[in-house]
C-alpha positions as CSV (number, residue, x, y, z in Angstrom):
1,V,-19.2,8.1,-11.2
2,P,-22.4,6.2,-10.1
3,D,-23.4,6.1,-13.8
4,W,-20.1,4.5,-14.7
5,Y,-20.6,1.7,-12.2
6,L,-24.2,1.3,-13.2
7,D,-23.2,0.9,-17.0
8,S,-20.5,-1.6,-16.0
9,F,-22.8,-3.6,-13.9
10,R,-25.4,-3.8,-16.8
11,D,-22.6,-4.8,-19.2
12,M,-21.6,-7.7,-16.9
13,R,-25.1,-8.8,-16.2
14,S,-26.2,-8.8,-19.9
15,F,-23.1,-10.7,-21.2
16,P,-24.1,-14.2,-22.1
17,E,-22.4,-17.3,-20.6
18,V,-18.9,-17.9,-22.1
19,K,-18.9,-21.1,-24.1
20,D,-16.0,-20.9,-26.5
21,T,-12.9,-18.9,-27.4
22,N,-14.7,-16.4,-29.4
23,D,-17.0,-15.6,-26.4
24,D,-13.9,-15.3,-24.2
25,K,-12.4,-12.9,-26.5
26,E,-15.5,-10.7,-26.5
27,F,-15.7,-11.0,-22.7
28,T,-12.0,-9.9,-22.5
29,Q,-12.8,-6.9,-24.7
30,M,-15.8,-6.0,-22.6
31,I,-14.0,-6.0,-19.2
32,K,-11.1,-4.1,-20.9
33,A,-13.5,-1.4,-22.0
34,I,-14.9,-1.3,-18.4
35,K,-11.4,-0.7,-17.0
36,V,-10.9,2.2,-19.4
37,R,-14.3,3.6,-18.5
38,H,-13.2,3.8,-14.8
39,N,-9.7,5.4,-15.5
40,N,-10.8,8.8,-14.0
41,V,-12.8,7.5,-11.1
42,V,-10.1,8.7,-8.6
43,P,-9.9,12.4,-9.9
44,M,-13.7,12.7,-10.3
45,M,-14.1,11.3,-6.6
46,A,-11.4,13.8,-5.5
47,L,-13.2,16.7,-7.3
48,G,-16.4,15.6,-5.4
49,V,-14.5,15.7,-2.0
50,Q,-13.2,19.2,-2.9
51,R,-16.8,20.3,-3.6
52,L,-17.8,18.7,-0.3
53,K,-15.3,20.9,1.6
54,K,-16.5,24.0,-0.2
55,G,-20.1,23.4,0.1
56,M,-20.5,22.1,3.6
57,D,-19.7,23.7,7.1
58,L,-16.2,22.7,8.1
59,K,-17.5,21.6,11.5
60,I,-19.8,19.1,9.9
61,V,-17.1,17.7,7.6
62,C,-14.7,17.2,10.6
63,E,-17.4,15.4,12.7
64,N,-17.8,12.9,9.9
65,L,-14.2,12.7,8.9
66,D,-13.6,9.2,10.1
67,E,-16.7,7.9,8.4
68,I,-15.8,9.6,5.1
69,H,-12.1,8.3,5.3
70,Q,-13.2,4.7,6.0
71,F,-15.8,4.8,3.2
72,L,-13.1,6.0,0.7
73,D,-10.5,3.5,2.0
74,R,-12.9,0.6,1.3
75,F,-14.1,2.1,-1.9
76,Y,-10.5,2.6,-3.4
77,M,-9.3,-0.8,-2.0
78,S,-12.3,-2.4,-3.8
79,R,-11.5,-0.5,-7.0
80,L,-7.8,-1.6,-6.8
81,G,-8.7,-5.2,-6.4
82,I,-11.1,-5.1,-9.3
83,R,-8.7,-3.4,-11.6
84,M,-6.0,-5.9,-10.6
85,L,-8.3,-8.8,-11.5
86,I,-9.3,-7.3,-14.8
87,G,-5.6,-6.5,-15.6
88,Q,-4.7,-10.0,-14.9
89,H,-7.4,-11.5,-17.2
90,V,-6.7,-9.1,-20.0
91,E,-2.9,-9.8,-19.8
92,L,-3.6,-13.5,-20.1
93,H,-4.6,-12.9,-23.6
94,N,-1.5,-10.9,-24.5
95,P,2.1,-12.1,-25.1
96,N,3.9,-11.8,-21.8
97,P,7.4,-10.1,-21.6
98,P,10.2,-12.1,-20.0
99,H,9.7,-12.8,-16.3
100,C,6.1,-11.6,-16.3
101,V,3.1,-13.3,-15.2
102,C,0.3,-11.0,-16.5
103,C,0.8,-7.8,-14.3
104,I,3.3,-9.4,-11.9
105,H,7.0,-9.2,-12.7
106,T,8.6,-12.2,-11.1
107,K,12.1,-10.4,-11.3
108,M,11.2,-6.8,-10.7
109,S,14.2,-4.5,-9.8
110,P,13.1,-2.0,-7.2
111,V,16.1,0.1,-7.8
112,E,15.2,0.3,-11.5
113,V,11.6,1.1,-10.7
114,A,12.8,3.9,-8.3
115,R,15.0,5.3,-11.1
116,N,12.0,5.5,-13.4
117,A,9.8,7.0,-10.7
118,S,12.5,9.6,-9.8
119,E,12.7,10.7,-13.5
120,D,9.0,11.2,-13.7
121,A,8.9,13.1,-10.4
122,C,11.8,15.4,-11.3
123,A,10.2,16.1,-14.7
124,M,7.0,17.2,-12.9
125,C,8.9,19.3,-10.4
126,L,10.9,21.0,-13.2
127,E,7.5,22.3,-14.7
128,Y,7.4,24.7,-11.7
129,G,11.0,25.8,-11.6
130,S,14.0,23.5,-10.6
131,S,14.3,20.2,-8.9
132,P,16.6,18.6,-6.4
133,D,18.7,15.6,-7.3
134,V,17.6,12.2,-6.4
135,N,20.2,9.7,-5.2
136,I,19.3,5.9,-5.1
137,Y,21.2,3.5,-2.9
138,G,20.6,-0.3,-3.2
139,D,21.7,-3.4,-5.2
140,P,20.7,-3.1,-8.8
141,T,20.7,-6.7,-9.2
142,F,18.3,-7.5,-6.4
143,T,14.8,-8.6,-7.7
144,F,11.6,-9.8,-6.1
145,P,8.1,-10.6,-7.5
146,Y,5.8,-7.5,-7.5
147,V,3.6,-5.3,-9.7
148,P,6.0,-2.6,-11.1
149,A,3.1,-0.2,-11.8
150,H,2.1,-0.3,-8.0
151,L,5.6,0.3,-6.8
152,Q,6.3,3.1,-9.4
153,L,3.2,4.8,-8.3
154,M,4.0,4.7,-4.5
155,V,7.7,5.9,-5.0
156,F,6.6,8.6,-7.5
157,E,4.0,9.9,-4.9
158,L,6.5,9.9,-2.2
159,L,9.0,11.9,-4.3
160,K,6.3,14.3,-5.5
161,N,5.8,15.4,-1.8
162,S,9.6,15.4,-1.0
163,L,11.1,17.3,-3.9
164,P,9.0,20.5,-3.8
165,V,9.5,21.0,0.0
166,V,13.2,20.5,-0.4
167,Q,13.4,23.1,-3.2
168,E,11.3,25.6,-1.4
169,R,13.3,25.4,1.7
170,Y,16.5,26.2,0.0
171,M,15.1,28.6,-2.7
172,D,16.5,31.7,-0.9
173,S,19.6,30.0,0.5
174,D,23.1,30.1,-0.7
175,K,23.4,26.5,0.0
176,V,22.7,23.9,-2.8
177,S,19.5,21.9,-2.2
178,P,20.5,18.6,-0.7
179,P,19.5,15.5,-2.7
180,V,16.5,13.4,-1.9
181,R,17.7,9.9,-1.0
182,I,16.0,6.5,-1.9
183,I,17.3,3.6,0.0
184,V,16.3,0.0,-1.2
185,A,17.0,-2.4,1.6
186,D,16.7,-6.0,0.5
187,G,16.3,-7.9,3.8
188,I,16.0,-11.7,4.1
189,E,12.3,-11.4,4.9
190,D,11.3,-7.8,4.0
191,V,11.9,-5.3,1.3
192,T,11.9,-1.6,2.6
193,I,12.1,1.3,0.3
194,K,12.9,4.5,2.2
195,V,12.5,8.0,0.7
196,S,14.4,10.6,2.9
197,D,14.5,14.3,2.5
198,E,15.7,17.5,4.2
199,G,12.8,19.5,3.5
200,G,12.1,20.7,7.0
201,G,9.8,17.8,8.3
202,I,6.2,17.8,9.2
203,P,4.8,19.1,12.5
204,R,3.6,16.4,14.8
205,S,0.1,17.9,14.8
206,G,-0.1,17.7,11.0
207,L,1.0,14.0,10.7
208,P,-2.7,12.6,11.0
209,N,-3.6,14.9,8.2
210,I,-1.3,13.2,5.7
211,F,-3.3,10.1,5.3
212,T,-6.7,11.8,5.0
213,Y,-8.4,12.6,1.7
214,L,-9.4,16.0,2.8
215,Y,-6.0,17.5,3.0
216,S,-3.6,18.7,0.4
217,T,-0.4,20.9,0.5
218,A,-0.5,21.4,-3.3
219,Q,0.2,24.9,-4.4
220,Y,-1.7,24.5,-7.7
221,P,-4.7,22.2,-6.9
222,L,-6.6,21.0,-9.8
223,D,-10.3,21.8,-10.4
224,E,-13.1,20.7,-12.6
225,H,-11.7,22.4,-15.7
226,S,-8.3,20.5,-15.4
227,N,-7.2,18.0,-17.9
228,L,-7.5,14.7,-16.2
229,G,-5.2,12.7,-18.5
230,T,-4.8,9.0,-18.4
231,S,-2.0,8.4,-16.0
232,E,-3.3,7.6,-12.5
233,A,-0.3,8.9,-10.9
234,A,-0.5,12.2,-12.7
235,T,-4.3,12.6,-12.2
236,M,-3.8,12.3,-8.4
237,A,-1.5,15.4,-8.4
238,G,-3.0,18.3,-6.6
239,Y,-5.8,16.5,-4.8
240,G,-4.0,15.4,-1.7
241,Y,-4.7,11.8,-2.8
242,G,-1.3,10.6,-3.4
243,I,-0.2,9.5,0.0
244,P,-3.4,7.7,1.2
245,I,-3.9,6.0,-2.2
246,S,-0.3,4.9,-2.2
247,R,-0.8,3.4,1.3
248,L,-3.7,1.4,-0.1
249,Y,-1.4,0.1,-2.8
250,A,1.2,-1.0,-0.1
251,W,-1.7,-2.6,2.0
252,Y,-3.0,-4.6,-1.0
253,F,0.0,-7.0,-0.9
254,G,0.3,-6.9,2.9
255,G,2.8,-4.1,3.2
256,D,2.5,-0.6,4.6
257,L,3.6,3.0,4.1
258,Q,4.7,5.1,7.0
259,I,5.9,8.6,7.5
260,I,8.6,9.4,10.1
261,S,9.1,13.2,10.6
262,T,11.9,15.1,12.1
263,E,10.5,18.7,12.5
264,G,13.2,21.1,11.5
265,Y,15.2,18.6,9.3
266,G,13.1,16.4,7.0
267,A,10.9,13.3,6.7
268,S,11.4,9.6,5.9
269,L,8.8,7.7,4.1
270,G,9.0,3.9,4.0
271,A,7.0,1.1,2.4
272,F,7.0,-2.1,4.4
273,T,6.1,-5.4,2.6
274,C,4.8,-7.6,5.4
275,G,1.6,-7.0,7.2
276,A,-2.1,-7.7,7.5
277,W,-5.2,-5.5,7.6
278,S,-8.3,-6.1,9.9
279,E,-11.0,-4.5,7.9
280,P,-13.8,-4.7,10.4
281,H,-11.8,-2.8,13.0
282,D,-9.8,-0.6,10.5
283,V,-6.5,-1.8,12.1
284,L,-3.2,-2.6,10.2
285,G,-0.5,-4.8,11.6
286,V,2.9,-4.4,10.0
287,V,6.4,-6.0,10.7
288,D,9.7,-4.1,10.4
289,D,13.2,-5.3,10.1
290,T,13.7,-5.6,13.8
291,D,10.8,-8.1,14.2
292,T,8.7,-5.5,15.9
293,I,5.0,-5.6,15.0
294,Y,3.1,-2.4,14.9
295,F,-0.7,-2.0,15.1
296,I,-1.8,1.2,13.4
297,N,-5.3,2.7,12.9
298,T,-6.5,4.4,9.6
299,N,-5.2,7.8,10.7
300,G,-1.6,6.5,10.8
301,E,-1.5,6.6,14.6
302,E,0.1,3.7,16.5
303,I,-2.3,1.8,18.8
304,T,0.4,-0.5,20.4
305,R,3.3,-2.7,19.3
306,I,4.7,-6.1,20.2
307,T,8.1,-7.7,20.0
308,K,9.6,-11.1,19.9
309,K,9.8,-11.2,23.7
310,H,5.9,-11.6,23.8
311,F,6.4,-15.0,22.1
312,K,9.2,-16.1,24.5
313,G,11.5,-17.1,21.8
314,S,14.2,-15.7,19.5
315,A,12.9,-16.9,16.1
316,S,12.4,-14.3,13.4
317,V,8.9,-13.1,12.6
318,I,8.0,-14.2,9.0
319,G,4.5,-12.6,8.8
320,L,1.1,-12.3,10.2
321,I,-2.5,-12.9,9.2
322,M,-5.6,-11.1,10.4
323,Q,-8.1,-13.5,12.0
324,D,-11.5,-11.9,12.3
325,D,-14.0,-12.6,14.9
326,I,-17.4,-11.0,14.0
327,D,-18.5,-11.5,17.7
328,A,-15.6,-9.7,19.2
329,Q,-16.5,-5.9,19.1
330,R,-13.7,-4.7,21.2
331,S,-10.8,-7.0,20.3
332,Y,-9.0,-7.8,17.1
333,F,-7.0,-11.0,16.5
334,F,-3.8,-11.7,14.4
335,T,-1.8,-14.9,13.9
336,V,2.0,-14.5,13.8
337,L,4.2,-17.0,12.0
338,T,7.8,-17.3,13.2
339,S,10.7,-19.0,11.5
340,D,10.6,-22.0,13.8
341,G,7.3,-23.0,12.4
342,L,5.2,-21.9,15.4
343,L,1.9,-20.0,15.2
344,H,1.4,-17.3,17.8
345,H,-2.1,-16.0,18.3
346,V,-2.4,-12.4,19.4
347,E,-5.5,-10.7,20.8
348,I,-5.4,-7.0,21.3
349,S,-8.2,-5.2,23.3
350,Q,-9.1,-1.7,22.3
351,E,-11.0,-0.6,25.4
352,P,-10.5,1.0,27.8
353,S,-6.9,1.0,26.7
354,A,-4.8,-1.3,24.5
355,S,-3.8,-4.5,26.0
356,I,-2.2,-7.5,24.5
357,S,-2.5,-11.3,25.2
358,T,-0.6,-14.0,23.3
359,S,-0.7,-17.7,23.0
360,T,1.3,-20.3,20.9
361,S,-0.3,-23.3,19.3
362,S,0.3,-26.3,21.5
363,A,1.0,-28.5,18.6
364,S,4.4,-27.4,17.1
365,L,4.6,-27.6,13.3
366,A,7.6,-29.9,12.7
367,V,8.8,-28.1,9.6
368,N,12.4,-27.2,10.4
369,T,13.8,-29.2,7.6
370,L,11.1,-28.2,5.1
371,F,10.5,-24.6,6.1
372,P,11.7,-22.1,3.2
373,Q,14.5,-19.7,4.2
374,I,12.6,-16.9,2.3
375,V,8.8,-16.8,2.5
376,F,6.8,-14.8,0.0
377,C,3.3,-15.3,1.4
378,F,1.4,-17.6,3.6
379,D,-2.1,-18.3,4.8
380,Y,-3.6,-20.1,7.7
381,Y,-6.9,-21.8,7.9
382,P,-7.6,-22.6,11.6
383,E,-10.8,-24.4,10.9
384,R,-8.8,-27.0,8.9
385,S,-5.5,-26.8,10.9
386,L,-3.8,-26.0,7.5
387,L,-0.9,-23.7,6.9
388,V,0.1,-22.9,3.4
389,V,3.4,-21.3,2.7
390,V,5.1,-20.1,-0.5
391,G,8.8,-19.7,-0.4
392,S,12.0,-19.9,-2.2
393,A,13.2,-23.3,-1.0
394,V,10.2,-25.1,-2.6
395,S,7.5,-24.0,-4.9
396,L,4.7,-24.6,-2.3
397,N,4.6,-26.0,1.2
398,T,1.4,-27.2,2.7
399,I,1.6,-28.2,6.3
400,G,-1.3,-29.5,8.2
């Protein structure tokens, strides 16, 4: 893997300045080749982690688990961003299908993507025997802008974990295996995709392991002699990487992936599409459909939560932005935007226990007549007192 990155760095550094269209075509082919070169980075890194587990004392590995996990999270998030940028540049030089802007589908149907992912997951499950049915609930006409490949990978990985446990639980039973359910909820502000099964659930003690790269429930883990293939979803099978990598895909566009387990019954896995990540503190803030904001660490454990009552108002939460303060070692900061146009500044202290303080900008943003009903994304630049909002009512709102 280091050699691949070294070769790619040399290719980029040695490429001359782009001066005309021919140079641009050659540059595009070069970065396209770089993307192909790195197709198997994830499985190769996973093999390295497997060898680490086998070759080192388990106690030493456990003592450094947080450090290993944080490094891999940053490494894979960086890789995801680079591949997204390369993909966008390459697709600029290809004819775009209808409603597509490079890798982004402006009218992506989550129900259709879920159906494709379920077909792939059921086919994989059938290779080892039989597969439960998958029932999909949601409006098939509902669409929103997203990257279909990202969503398909996330849903596929969730199903790949649900289908085998349901089948195994009912293997020796006279009862028919209950279907795995996918629910697509198209809210005003959020899109939530919930995968629910009756596979027996996960013990509470095992939940923190789900999001680590050193844990796998696969019955047939891959080894260095396995065929890696070309599909990223397929190559993650058997390594225990599916869930943590899928969460990074959700984080990339400000969402989240959570697991809610009912031991003895089953598990529900949901992808939230509104959130922000504080990288220096490894803390994720995510909003659900009740306007509750959860703050979660990298192990998936909830640190604390806040609701609308902290803001002394009834306006809906549109989203939040991480505001880093490099001088604050024991606190992290988020800015929350509500539908009345107010910005609420949240400071959460980590030690000795989680405590919350909030304040609202004294100068209200008088945007009630301009504010979009549906906000896709926004960003806030406090040093310039500038709020940028992208929504459905207008193409772009910039409010200072």
